[in-house]
C-alpha positions as CSV (number, residue, x, y, z in Angstrom):
1,M,107.5,67.6,113.4
2,K,105.7,70.6,115.7
3,Y,107.2,74.0,116.3
4,D,106.2,77.0,118.3
5,V,107.0,79.3,115.2
6,I,107.0,78.9,111.4
7,I,108.6,81.6,109.5
8,V,107.7,81.3,106.1
9,G,110.3,83.0,103.9
10,A,114.1,84.0,104.7
11,G,114.6,87.7,103.6
12,P,114.8,90.4,106.1
13,A,112.0,90.3,108.0
14,G,112.2,86.4,108.3
15,L,115.6,86.4,109.3
16,S,114.8,89.2,112.0
17,A,111.7,87.0,113.3
18,A,113.9,83.8,113.6
19,I,116.8,85.8,115.5
20,Y,113.9,87.1,118.1
21,S,111.5,84.0,118.0
22,A,115.1,81.6,118.7
23,R,116.7,83.8,121.0
24,G,113.7,83.9,123.1
25,G,113.5,80.4,123.4
26,L,110.9,79.1,121.3
27,K,111.1,76.3,119.0
28,T,111.5,78.3,115.4
29,A,111.9,76.6,111.8
30,I,111.8,79.4,108.7
31,F,111.7,78.0,105.6
32,E,112.7,79.1,102.2
33,K,112.8,77.7,98.7
34,A,114.9,80.2,97.0
35,M,118.0,81.6,98.4
36,I,118.5,82.9,102.1
37,G,118.5,86.8,102.0
38,G,115.5,87.4,99.3
39,Q,115.8,90.4,96.9
40,I,118.2,92.4,99.1
41,N,120.9,89.8,97.9
42,V,121.5,91.3,94.5
43,T,122.1,95.1,95.7
44,D,125.8,95.3,95.5
45,E,126.2,97.7,98.0
46,V,123.7,98.3,100.9
47,E,125.1,101.6,102.7
48,N,121.6,102.7,105.0
49,Y,121.1,100.3,107.3
50,P,122.4,101.3,110.6
51,G,125.7,100.3,112.2
52,F,127.9,99.4,109.2
53,E,130.2,102.8,108.3
54,E,131.1,101.3,105.1
55,P,128.5,100.2,102.4
56,L,128.7,96.3,102.2
57,A,126.4,93.6,99.9
58,G,123.3,92.3,100.8
59,F,124.7,88.8,100.5
60,D,126.9,89.9,103.1
61,L,124.3,91.7,105.5
62,T,121.5,88.8,105.2
63,E,124.0,86.1,105.5
64,K,125.1,88.0,109.3
65,M,121.6,87.8,110.0
66,H,121.5,84.1,109.1
67,L,124.2,82.8,111.4
68,Q,123.1,84.8,113.7
69,A,119.3,82.9,113.8
70,E,121.1,79.9,113.5
71,R,123.8,80.1,116.6
72,F,120.2,81.3,118.5
73,G,118.8,78.0,117.7
74,A,116.8,78.7,114.5
75,E,116.2,75.8,112.0
76,F,116.3,76.5,108.4
77,I,114.2,74.2,106.3
78,E,115.2,74.6,102.3
79,E,111.5,72.8,100.9
80,E,108.8,74.5,99.1
81,I,105.7,75.1,101.1
82,T,102.7,74.0,99.0
83,A,100.1,75.1,101.4
84,I,99.2,77.2,104.8
85,G,96.1,75.8,106.6
86,L,94.5,75.8,110.0
87,E,93.8,73.4,112.3
88,G,91.9,74.9,115.2
89,L,94.4,76.6,117.1
90,C,97.2,74.9,115.5
91,K,98.7,75.8,111.7
92,I,100.0,73.4,109.3
93,V,102.5,74.1,106.8
94,E,102.2,71.9,104.0
95,T,105.8,71.1,101.5
96,A,106.4,68.0,99.1
97,E,108.3,66.2,102.2
98,G,105.4,66.4,104.2
99,K,103.5,68.2,106.9
100,Y,104.7,70.7,109.8
101,R,102.7,72.1,112.5
102,A,103.2,75.2,114.4
103,K,101.2,77.2,117.2
104,S,101.8,80.7,115.3
105,V,103.2,81.2,111.7
106,I,104.7,84.6,110.8
107,I,104.4,85.4,107.0
108,C,107.5,86.8,105.0
109,T,107.0,85.9,101.8
110,G,107.8,89.5,100.6
111,A,107.0,91.5,97.2
112,H,108.8,91.7,93.8
113,P,109.1,94.5,91.3
114,R,106.7,94.6,88.3
115,R,109.3,94.3,85.6
116,L,109.4,95.6,82.1
117,N,110.5,92.5,81.0
118,V,112.8,94.2,78.1
119,P,116.4,92.5,77.1
120,G,119.0,93.4,79.8
121,E,116.8,94.2,82.7
122,E,117.6,90.7,84.6
123,Q,121.4,90.6,83.5
124,F,122.0,94.3,84.8
125,T,119.8,94.0,87.9
126,G,121.8,95.3,90.6
127,R,124.4,96.9,88.3
128,G,122.2,99.8,87.4
129,V,119.2,98.6,87.3
130,S,117.0,99.3,90.3
131,Y,113.5,99.2,91.4
132,C,114.7,101.3,94.5
133,A,115.7,105.0,94.7
134,T,115.7,105.1,98.3
135,C,118.2,102.0,98.6
136,D,120.7,102.9,95.9
137,G,120.1,106.6,94.9
138,A,123.0,107.7,96.6
139,L,125.2,105.5,94.4
140,Y,124.6,107.7,91.3
141,R,125.7,111.0,92.8
142,D,126.4,113.4,89.7
143,K,125.8,110.9,87.4
144,V,122.3,110.9,84.7
145,V,119.6,108.3,85.7
146,A,116.5,107.5,83.8
147,V,113.1,106.9,86.1
148,V,110.7,104.6,84.4
149,G,106.9,105.3,85.1
150,G,104.5,107.9,85.9
151,G,102.3,107.3,89.2
152,D,103.4,108.6,93.0
153,S,106.1,106.1,93.5
154,A,107.8,107.3,90.2
155,I,107.5,110.9,90.3
156,E,108.3,110.7,94.3
157,E,111.6,108.7,93.6
158,G,112.6,110.8,90.9
159,L,112.4,113.6,92.8
160,F,114.4,112.1,95.6
161,L,117.4,110.9,93.1
162,T,117.7,114.2,92.1
163,R,119.7,115.0,95.6
164,F,121.9,112.7,93.9
165,A,122.1,112.8,89.8
166,K,123.1,115.9,87.7
167,K,119.7,115.1,85.8
168,V,117.1,112.4,86.2
169,H,114.9,111.4,83.0
170,V,111.7,110.2,83.3
171,I,110.3,107.6,80.5
172,H,106.7,107.3,80.5
173,R,104.3,105.7,78.1
174,R,101.3,108.3,78.0
175,D,101.4,111.9,77.6
176,S,100.7,112.9,80.9
177,L,100.9,111.8,84.5
178,R,99.2,109.9,86.8
179,A,100.9,110.9,89.9
180,Q,99.1,113.3,92.3
181,K,99.1,117.1,91.0
182,I,101.2,118.4,93.8
183,I,103.9,115.8,93.3
184,Q,103.6,116.5,89.7
185,E,104.0,120.4,90.0
186,R,107.3,119.8,91.9
187,A,108.6,117.5,89.4
188,F,108.3,119.7,86.6
189,K,109.2,123.2,88.7
190,N,112.5,121.2,89.1
191,P,115.2,121.7,86.9
192,K,117.0,118.5,87.0
193,M,114.3,116.7,85.5
194,E,113.7,116.0,82.1
195,F,110.1,113.9,80.6
196,I,110.0,111.8,78.0
197,W,106.6,111.0,76.9
198,D,105.0,108.3,74.9
199,S,107.8,106.2,75.1
200,V,108.9,102.8,76.7
201,V,112.3,101.4,77.5
202,Q,113.3,98.4,74.8
203,E,116.4,97.3,75.8
204,I,118.8,98.0,78.5
205,R,122.7,97.7,77.5
206,G,125.6,98.2,78.9
207,E,128.9,96.0,79.6
208,D,129.9,95.9,83.1
209,K,127.3,98.1,84.0
210,V,124.2,100.2,82.6
211,R,125.4,102.6,79.7
212,E,122.5,103.2,77.2
213,L,118.8,102.6,77.1
214,E,117.0,101.9,73.6
215,I,114.0,103.8,74.0
216,Y,110.5,103.5,71.3
217,N,108.3,106.5,70.9
218,R,104.9,105.0,71.0
219,K,103.7,107.9,68.4
220,T,106.4,108.7,66.1
221,N,107.8,105.0,65.9
222,Q,111.1,106.3,66.4
223,I,113.7,104.7,68.1
224,T,116.5,106.8,70.4
225,H,119.2,105.7,72.3
226,L,119.8,107.4,75.4
227,P,123.2,107.2,77.9
228,V,122.2,106.7,81.1
229,D,124.6,105.8,84.3
230,G,121.1,103.7,85.6
231,I,117.7,103.3,85.5
232,F,114.7,103.1,88.2
233,I,111.8,101.3,87.5
234,Y,108.4,102.0,88.7
235,V,106.1,99.8,87.1
236,G,104.0,98.5,90.2
237,I,105.0,96.1,92.9
238,L,103.2,92.7,93.0
239,P,103.1,90.8,96.8
240,N,103.9,86.7,96.9
241,N,100.9,86.1,98.2
242,E,99.9,82.7,96.5
243,L,100.3,80.2,99.8
244,L,98.6,82.4,102.2
245,E,95.8,81.2,103.6
246,S,92.0,82.2,102.3
247,R,90.9,83.9,105.3
248,L,93.6,86.2,105.8
249,A,92.4,90.0,105.0
250,L,94.3,91.8,101.8
251,D,94.3,95.3,100.8
252,S,93.2,96.2,97.4
253,A,96.3,95.3,95.8
254,G,96.6,91.8,97.5
255,F,99.2,93.1,100.7
256,V,98.4,91.2,104.0
257,L,96.9,93.9,106.7
258,T,97.7,93.7,109.8
259,D,97.6,95.7,112.9
260,E,100.7,97.6,114.7
261,N,101.7,94.4,116.3
262,M,101.6,92.5,112.9
263,H,98.9,90.7,114.1
264,T,96.6,89.5,110.5
265,N,92.7,89.0,111.0
266,V,93.4,85.4,111.6
267,P,94.7,84.9,115.3
268,G,97.8,83.6,115.7
269,I,99.2,84.2,112.1
270,Y,101.9,87.4,111.5
271,A,102.5,89.1,108.4
272,A,105.8,91.1,108.1
273,G,108.1,93.0,105.7
274,D,107.1,93.5,102.1
275,I,103.9,91.1,101.7
276,R,102.7,93.4,104.4
277,H,100.4,96.7,103.3
278,T,103.1,99.6,104.8
279,V,104.2,102.8,103.7
280,L,107.9,102.1,103.0
281,R,109.7,98.8,102.0
282,Q,113.6,99.0,103.4
283,V,115.8,96.8,104.9
284,V,115.7,98.2,108.1
285,T,111.4,98.5,108.3
286,A,111.5,94.8,107.5
287,T,113.5,93.8,110.1
288,S,111.9,95.9,112.7
289,D,108.4,93.9,111.3
290,G,110.3,90.8,112.1
291,A,111.5,91.5,115.3
292,I,107.5,93.3,116.4
293,A,105.9,89.9,114.9
294,A,108.0,87.7,116.7
295,W,107.5,89.1,119.6
296,S,103.8,89.2,119.5
297,A,103.6,85.4,118.3
298,E,105.8,84.7,121.5
299,K,103.0,86.6,123.7
300,W,100.3,84.8,121.9
301,I,101.5,81.7,122.5
302,I,101.7,82.7,125.9
303,E,98.3,83.7,126.3
304,N,96.7,80.8,124.2
305,Y,98.6,77.6,125.1
306,D,99.6,78.3,128.5
307,S,96.9,75.7,130.0
308,L,97.1,73.5,126.7
309,E,98.4,70.8,125.6
310,D,101.4,71.1,123.6
Protein backbone atom coordinates (compact mmCIF):
# COMPACT_ATOMS: atom_id res chain seq x y z
CA MET A 1 0.00 0.00 0.00
CA LYS A 2 1.33 3.44 -0.94
CA TYR A 3 0.66 6.73 0.78
CA ASP A 4 1.86 10.28 0.48
CA VAL A 5 2.29 10.59 4.24
CA ILE A 6 2.45 8.01 6.98
CA ILE A 7 2.09 9.30 10.53
CA VAL A 8 3.39 7.11 13.34
CA GLY A 9 1.42 7.70 16.52
CA ALA A 10 -2.08 9.08 17.08
CA GLY A 11 -1.61 11.44 20.01
CA PRO A 12 -2.40 15.16 19.63
CA ALA A 13 0.65 15.74 17.40
CA GLY A 14 -0.20 12.84 15.10
CA LEU A 15 -3.88 13.74 14.94
CA SER A 16 -3.08 17.36 14.11
CA ALA A 17 -0.64 16.23 11.41
CA ALA A 18 -3.32 13.93 9.98
CA ILE A 19 -5.87 16.76 9.86
CA TYR A 20 -3.51 19.08 8.00
CA SER A 21 -2.11 16.40 5.72
CA ALA A 22 -5.45 14.92 4.69
CA ARG A 23 -7.07 18.34 4.35
CA GLY A 24 -4.20 19.27 2.04
CA GLY A 25 -5.19 16.46 -0.33
CA LEU A 26 -2.41 14.04 0.58
CA LYS A 27 -3.19 10.34 0.90
CA THR A 28 -2.60 9.95 4.62
CA ALA A 29 -2.34 6.95 6.94
CA ILE A 30 -1.92 7.20 10.69
CA PHE A 31 -0.73 4.17 12.66
CA GLU A 32 -1.57 3.61 16.32
CA LYS A 33 -1.14 0.29 18.12
CA ALA A 34 -2.87 1.41 21.33
CA MET A 35 -5.64 3.90 22.06
CA ILE A 36 -6.02 6.91 19.79
CA GLY A 37 -5.23 10.07 21.75
CA GLY A 38 -2.13 9.00 23.66
CA GLN A 39 -1.30 10.05 27.22
CA ILE A 40 -3.82 12.88 27.33
CA ASN A 41 -6.61 10.29 27.48
CA VAL A 42 -5.90 9.66 31.18
CA THR A 43 -6.43 13.33 32.10
CA ASP A 44 -9.87 13.89 33.61
CA GLU A 45 -9.94 17.62 32.90
CA VAL A 46 -8.15 19.65 30.24
CA GLU A 47 -8.76 23.33 30.87
CA ASN A 48 -5.87 25.08 29.10
CA TYR A 49 -6.50 24.05 25.51
CA PRO A 50 -7.74 27.11 23.58
CA GLY A 51 -11.33 27.26 22.43
CA PHE A 52 -13.13 25.48 25.28
CA GLU A 53 -14.66 27.65 28.00
CA GLU A 54 -15.31 24.67 30.24
CA PRO A 55 -12.82 21.87 31.00
CA LEU A 56 -13.24 18.67 29.04
CA ALA A 57 -11.83 15.18 29.41
CA GLY A 58 -8.65 14.41 27.51
CA PHE A 59 -10.41 11.55 25.73
CA ASP A 60 -13.19 13.86 24.53
CA LEU A 61 -10.67 16.36 23.14
CA THR A 62 -8.70 13.79 21.17
CA GLU A 63 -11.88 12.08 19.97
CA LYS A 64 -12.89 15.39 18.36
CA MET A 65 -9.47 15.51 16.65
CA HIS A 66 -9.88 11.89 15.55
CA LEU A 67 -13.27 12.49 13.94
CA GLN A 68 -11.98 15.66 12.29
CA ALA A 69 -9.05 13.81 10.72
CA GLU A 70 -11.37 11.05 9.45
CA ARG A 71 -13.70 13.64 7.95
CA PHE A 72 -10.82 14.91 5.82
CA GLY A 73 -10.00 11.38 4.68
CA ALA A 74 -7.14 10.25 6.93
CA GLU A 75 -6.98 6.46 7.21
CA PHE A 76 -6.44 5.01 10.70
CA ILE A 77 -4.59 1.70 10.84
CA GLU A 78 -4.54 -0.29 14.09
CA GLU A 79 -1.34 -2.23 13.51
CA GLU A 80 1.87 -2.33 15.51
CA ILE A 81 4.84 -1.05 13.56
CA THR A 82 7.88 -3.29 13.79
CA ALA A 83 10.35 -1.27 11.69
CA ILE A 84 10.79 1.99 9.80
CA GLY A 85 13.33 2.13 6.99
CA LEU A 86 14.37 3.87 3.80
CA GLU A 87 14.42 2.76 0.19
CA GLY A 88 15.84 5.70 -1.71
CA LEU A 89 13.36 8.54 -1.45
CA CYS A 90 10.69 6.06 -0.42
CA LYS A 91 10.01 5.34 3.24
CA ILE A 92 9.06 1.82 4.33
CA VAL A 93 6.89 1.11 7.37
CA GLU A 94 6.62 -2.54 8.35
CA THR A 95 4.03 -4.25 10.53
CA ALA A 96 3.23 -7.89 11.20
CA GLU A 97 0.58 -7.62 8.47
CA GLY A 98 2.84 -6.26 5.75
CA LYS A 99 4.79 -3.33 4.33
CA TYR A 100 3.53 0.17 3.65
CA ARG A 101 5.31 2.74 1.50
CA ALA A 102 5.20 6.50 1.79
CA LYS A 103 6.83 9.55 0.32
CA SER A 104 7.16 11.10 3.76
CA VAL A 105 6.91 9.95 7.38
CA ILE A 106 6.00 12.00 10.44
CA ILE A 107 7.18 10.50 13.74
CA CYS A 108 4.76 11.24 16.59
CA THR A 109 5.56 8.37 18.94
CA GLY A 110 5.66 10.62 22.01
CA ALA A 111 7.36 10.12 25.33
CA HIS A 112 6.42 8.79 28.71
CA PRO A 113 7.28 9.93 32.23
CA ARG A 114 9.66 7.79 34.20
CA ARG A 115 7.51 6.24 36.87
CA LEU A 116 8.15 5.57 40.52
CA ASN A 117 6.72 2.07 40.11
CA VAL A 118 5.09 2.05 43.53
CA PRO A 119 1.67 0.72 44.58
CA GLY A 120 -1.13 3.13 43.73
CA GLU A 121 0.73 5.06 41.03
CA GLU A 122 -1.00 3.46 38.07
CA GLN A 123 -4.34 3.21 39.86
CA PHE A 124 -4.52 6.94 40.59
CA THR A 125 -2.94 8.32 37.41
CA GLY A 126 -5.29 11.09 36.30
CA ARG A 127 -6.99 11.03 39.72
CA GLY A 128 -4.37 12.69 41.86
CA VAL A 129 -1.20 11.35 40.26
CA SER A 130 0.13 13.71 37.62
CA TYR A 131 3.33 14.25 35.66
CA CYS A 132 2.55 17.77 34.48
CA ALA A 133 1.91 20.75 36.77
CA THR A 134 1.32 23.04 33.81
CA CYS A 135 -1.49 20.73 32.71
CA ASP A 136 -3.12 20.01 36.06
CA GLY A 137 -1.87 22.56 38.61
CA ALA A 138 -4.97 24.75 38.53
CA LEU A 139 -7.06 21.77 39.66
CA TYR A 140 -5.36 21.95 43.07
CA ARG A 141 -6.26 25.47 44.13
CA ASP A 142 -6.05 25.77 47.93
CA LYS A 143 -5.09 22.11 48.26
CA VAL A 144 -2.00 20.27 49.51
CA VAL A 145 0.23 18.55 46.96
CA ALA A 146 3.56 16.76 46.84
CA VAL A 147 6.29 16.96 44.21
CA VAL A 148 8.75 14.10 43.83
CA GLY A 149 12.19 14.93 42.46
CA GLY A 150 15.07 17.34 42.91
CA GLY A 151 16.01 18.48 39.42
CA ASP A 152 15.10 21.60 37.46
CA SER A 153 11.72 20.24 36.31
CA ALA A 154 10.64 19.18 39.79
CA ILE A 155 11.53 22.47 41.46
CA GLU A 156 10.28 24.71 38.65
CA GLU A 157 6.98 22.85 38.56
CA GLY A 158 6.83 22.96 42.35
CA LEU A 159 7.18 26.72 42.21
CA PHE A 160 4.45 26.84 39.57
CA LEU A 161 2.16 24.82 41.83
CA THR A 162 2.52 27.40 44.62
CA ARG A 163 0.38 29.71 42.51
CA PHE A 164 -2.56 27.42 43.25
CA ALA A 165 -1.85 25.02 46.12
CA LYS A 166 -1.71 26.20 49.71
CA LYS A 167 1.20 23.83 50.44
CA VAL A 168 3.75 22.05 48.22
CA HIS A 169 5.84 19.29 49.79
CA VAL A 170 8.99 18.46 47.82
CA ILE A 171 10.13 14.89 48.42
CA HIS A 172 13.70 14.16 47.38
CA ARG A 173 15.77 11.03 47.89
CA ARG A 174 18.93 13.01 48.66
CA ASP A 175 19.83 15.78 51.14
CA SER A 176 20.38 18.42 48.46
CA LEU A 177 18.74 19.43 45.20
CA ARG A 178 20.13 18.96 41.70
CA ALA A 179 18.27 21.98 40.30
CA GLN A 180 20.10 25.11 39.22
CA LYS A 181 21.18 27.32 42.12
CA ILE A 182 18.91 30.22 41.21
CA ILE A 183 15.89 27.92 41.07
CA GLN A 184 16.81 26.42 44.45
CA GLU A 185 17.06 29.86 46.00
CA ARG A 186 13.58 30.79 44.79
CA ALA A 187 12.19 27.54 46.17
CA PHE A 188 13.81 27.92 49.59
CA LYS A 189 12.44 31.44 49.88
CA ASN A 190 8.90 30.41 48.98
CA PRO A 191 6.82 30.07 52.19
CA LYS A 192 4.48 27.57 50.55
CA MET A 193 7.23 25.03 49.86
CA GLU A 194 8.45 22.48 52.39
CA PHE A 195 11.19 19.91 51.80
CA ILE A 196 11.27 16.29 52.87
CA TRP A 197 14.87 15.14 52.48
CA ASP A 198 16.46 11.70 52.09
CA SER A 199 13.06 10.20 51.43
CA VAL A 200 11.17 8.19 48.83
CA VAL A 201 7.48 7.51 48.25
CA GLN A 202 6.70 3.86 48.94
CA GLU A 203 2.96 3.86 48.29
CA ILE A 204 0.22 6.16 47.03
CA ARG A 205 -3.11 5.63 48.81
CA GLY A 206 -6.67 6.80 48.44
CA GLU A 207 -10.19 5.78 47.54
CA ASP A 208 -11.61 7.56 44.50
CA LYS A 209 -8.62 9.96 44.49
CA VAL A 210 -5.21 10.31 46.13
CA ARG A 211 -5.43 10.97 49.85
CA GLU A 212 -2.12 9.91 51.41
CA LEU A 213 1.52 9.02 50.72
CA GLU A 214 3.62 6.50 52.58
CA ILE A 215 7.15 7.92 52.81
CA TYR A 216 10.34 6.11 53.77
CA ASN A 217 13.36 8.00 55.09
CA ARG A 218 16.49 6.37 53.68
CA LYS A 219 18.72 7.59 56.54
CA THR A 220 16.55 6.97 59.59
CA ASN A 221 14.50 4.06 58.16
CA GLN A 222 11.43 5.83 59.52
CA ILE A 223 8.08 5.47 57.75
CA THR A 224 5.64 8.40 57.82
CA HIS A 225 2.27 9.13 56.22
CA LEU A 226 1.62 12.44 54.48
CA PRO A 227 -1.96 13.56 53.69
CA VAL A 228 -2.09 15.14 50.22
CA ASP A 229 -4.64 15.88 47.51
CA GLY A 230 -2.25 15.17 44.67
CA ILE A 231 1.27 14.08 43.77
CA PHE A 232 3.36 15.36 40.85
CA ILE A 233 6.19 13.06 39.79
CA TYR A 234 9.37 14.38 38.11
CA VAL A 235 11.96 11.66 38.05
CA GLY A 236 12.64 11.88 34.33
CA ILE A 237 10.94 11.52 30.94
CA LEU A 238 11.73 8.82 28.40
CA PRO A 239 11.28 9.10 24.61
CA ASN A 240 9.41 6.37 22.75
CA ASN A 241 12.25 6.00 20.28
CA GLU A 242 12.57 2.22 19.91
CA LEU A 243 11.37 2.17 16.29
CA LEU A 244 13.28 5.15 15.00
CA GLU A 245 15.36 4.85 11.87
CA SER A 246 18.99 4.45 12.97
CA ARG A 247 20.18 7.43 10.93
CA LEU A 248 17.97 9.92 12.75
CA ALA A 249 19.90 12.41 14.88
CA LEU A 250 18.95 12.34 18.56
CA ASP A 251 19.93 14.46 21.53
CA SER A 252 21.75 12.98 24.51
CA ALA A 253 18.44 11.92 26.10
CA GLY A 254 17.21 10.17 22.97
CA PHE A 255 14.77 12.79 21.68
CA VAL A 256 14.64 13.56 17.95
CA LEU A 257 16.43 16.69 16.78
CA THR A 258 14.55 18.77 14.21
CA ASP A 259 14.73 22.19 12.64
CA GLU A 260 11.97 24.78 13.03
CA ASN A 261 10.03 23.04 10.25
CA MET A 262 10.05 19.72 12.18
CA HIS A 263 12.41 18.22 9.59
CA THR A 264 14.88 15.68 10.92
CA ASN A 265 18.34 15.15 9.46
CA VAL A 266 16.88 12.50 7.13
CA PRO A 267 15.14 13.97 4.04
CA GLY A 268 11.39 13.44 4.11
CA ILE A 269 11.21 12.34 7.74
CA TYR A 270 9.68 14.69 10.30
CA ALA A 271 9.05 14.56 14.04
CA ALA A 272 6.36 16.28 16.09
CA GLY A 273 5.18 16.39 19.68
CA ASP A 274 6.79 14.88 22.74
CA ILE A 275 9.27 12.71 20.80
CA ARG A 276 10.94 15.89 19.59
CA HIS A 277 13.66 17.84 21.42
CA THR A 278 11.57 20.74 22.74
CA VAL A 279 11.27 23.10 25.70
CA LEU A 280 7.56 22.52 26.38
CA ARG A 281 5.43 19.40 26.13
CA GLN A 282 1.76 20.38 26.08
CA VAL A 283 -1.24 19.43 23.95
CA VAL A 284 -1.24 22.84 22.31
CA THR A 285 2.46 22.67 21.39
CA ALA A 286 2.06 19.10 20.10
CA THR A 287 -0.78 20.10 17.79
CA SER A 288 1.28 23.04 16.56
CA ASP A 289 4.21 20.72 15.83
CA GLY A 290 1.90 18.35 13.94
CA ALA A 291 0.50 21.11 11.77
CA ILE A 292 3.98 22.39 10.89
CA ALA A 293 5.25 18.87 10.17
CA ALA A 294 2.36 18.12 7.81
CA TRP A 295 2.77 21.45 6.02
CA SER A 296 6.51 20.85 5.68
CA ALA A 297 6.00 17.29 4.44
CA GLU A 298 3.61 18.52 1.75
CA LYS A 299 6.15 21.08 0.53
CA TRP A 300 8.91 18.46 0.53
CA ILE A 301 6.79 16.00 -1.48
CA ILE A 302 5.93 18.66 -4.06
CA GLU A 303 9.59 19.58 -4.44
CA ASN A 304 10.93 16.04 -4.63
CA TYR A 305 8.17 14.08 -6.34
CA ASP A 306 6.94 16.69 -8.79
CA SER A 307 8.73 15.05 -11.75
CA LEU A 308 8.93 11.53 -10.34
CA GLU A 309 6.63 8.62 -10.93
CA ASP A 310 4.53 7.86 -7.83
